[in-house]
C-alpha positions in Angstrom: 89.4 117.5 38.3 92.4 119.2 39.5 93.6 118.2 43.2 93.7 121.9 44.2 90.1 122.4 43.4 89.1 119.3 45.3 91.2 120.8 48.5 89.2 124.1 48.2 86.1 122.1 48.1 87.1 120.3 51.2 88.2 123.5 52.9 84.7 125.0 51.8 82.7 122.1 53.5 84.9 122.6 56.8 84.3 126.4 56.7 80.7 126.2 55.8 80.1 123.0 58.1 78.4 121.3 55.1 77.9 117.5 55.3 78.0 116.8 51.7 78.8 118.7 48.4 78.6 117.3 44.7 80.3 119.5 42.0 80.0 118.7 38.1 82.4 120.2 35.6 81.8 119.1 32.1 82.0 115.1 32.0 83.6 115.0 35.6 82.0 115.1 39.0 82.8 114.6 42.6 80.6 114.0 45.5 82.2 114.7 49.1 80.7 113.8 52.3 81.8 114.2 55.6 81.4 111.7 58.6 80.2 112.9 62.0 81.7 111.6 64.8 79.0 110.3 67.0 79.9 110.0 70.7 78.3 106.9 72.4 78.0 106.2 75.9 78.8 102.5 77.0 76.9 101.0 79.9 78.3 98.6 82.1 76.2 95.7 83.8 76.4 95.9 87.4 78.8 93.4 89.2 77.2 90.3 89.9 77.9 90.5 93.6 78.6 93.6 95.5 82.3 94.0 96.6 83.0 93.5 100.3 84.8 96.5 101.7 86.9 96.3 104.7 85.6 98.9 107.2 88.2 97.9 109.7 90.6 100.8 109.4 92.0 100.3 113.2 95.8 100.9 113.1 98.1 97.8 113.0 100.2 97.0 116.0 103.4 99.0 116.1 105.6 95.8 116.4 106.7 94.2 113.1 107.1 95.7 109.6 104.1 96.3 107.1 103.8 95.4 103.6 101.1 97.7 101.8 99.2 97.8 98.8 100.6 99.9 95.8 97.3 100.4 94.4 93.5 100.6 95.0 91.8 97.5 93.8 90.3 94.0 95.1 92.9 91.9 97.1 93.1 88.2 96.2 95.1 85.8 98.6 95.6 83.1 96.0 96.3 82.8 92.1 92.9 81.3 91.2 89.8 80.3 93.1 90.3 76.9 95.1 94.0 77.2 94.9 96.3 77.7 98.2 97.1 81.1 99.3 100.4 82.8 98.4 101.2 83.1 102.2 100.0 82.0 105.3 100.8 83.0 109.0 104.2 81.6 110.2 105.5 81.2 106.8 109.0 82.7 106.0 109.1 85.0 102.8 111.9 86.6 100.8 111.9 90.3 99.4 110.3 89.5 95.7 107.9 86.7 96.9 104.3 87.2 95.8 102.1 87.9 98.8 98.9 88.4 96.9 97.1 89.9 94.2 95.4 93.3 93.6 93.0 93.4 90.8 92.6 97.0 89.4 90.7 98.0 86.2 90.3 94.1 85.4 94.2 93.6 85.3 95.5 91.2 87.9 98.7 92.9 89.6 100.9 90.5 91.6 102.2 92.1 94.9 105.7 91.5 95.8 107.2 91.6 99.3 109.6 94.5 99.5 111.4 92.7 102.7 112.1 89.3 104.1 110.7 88.0 107.3 108.0 85.9 108.8 104.3 86.6 108.3 102.9 87.3 111.7 99.5 88.6 110.5 97.5 88.7 107.3 95.7 91.9 107.7 92.9 91.6 105.0 90.8 88.9 103.6 90.5 87.4 100.2 88.3 89.6 98.1 88.5 92.8 100.4 88.6 96.2 98.6 92.1 97.6 99.3 93.4 101.3 99.4 96.6 102.6 98.2 99.1 102.4 101.2 96.8 100.2 103.2 98.6 97.7 105.1 98.1 94.0 103.8 100.6 91.9 106.1 102.7 92.3 109.1 106.2 90.6 109.3 108.5 89.7 112.0 112.0 89.0 111.9 
């Protein structure tokens, strides 16, 4: 069968919204079928434990410089459960040091300090849900 005839059959199927067509010409035959796209909805199991949302939105004191979250997600203070935290109050940090991790869409995103200083206060707890721009730590010189 000529390729042009096959293309015409395909066009006919699309125009007529046919799911299948079979054509016989002498000793040759061709059967064409269209696959329908089926949209599926995935359901997700609820989280094993509800997320703790930090409802304390009181403004941080004006003294010191703040490091903020670059994204919405869950804040983790340590690289893995049971390991020491990245930072602690009184610790001197340099720009580029990891101060925590924010998990967003199941991706662990290390949060790096943008400035150097001494950690005066850690404003969030391990496992808190943090918002974009929310203060994570306060630094002093």
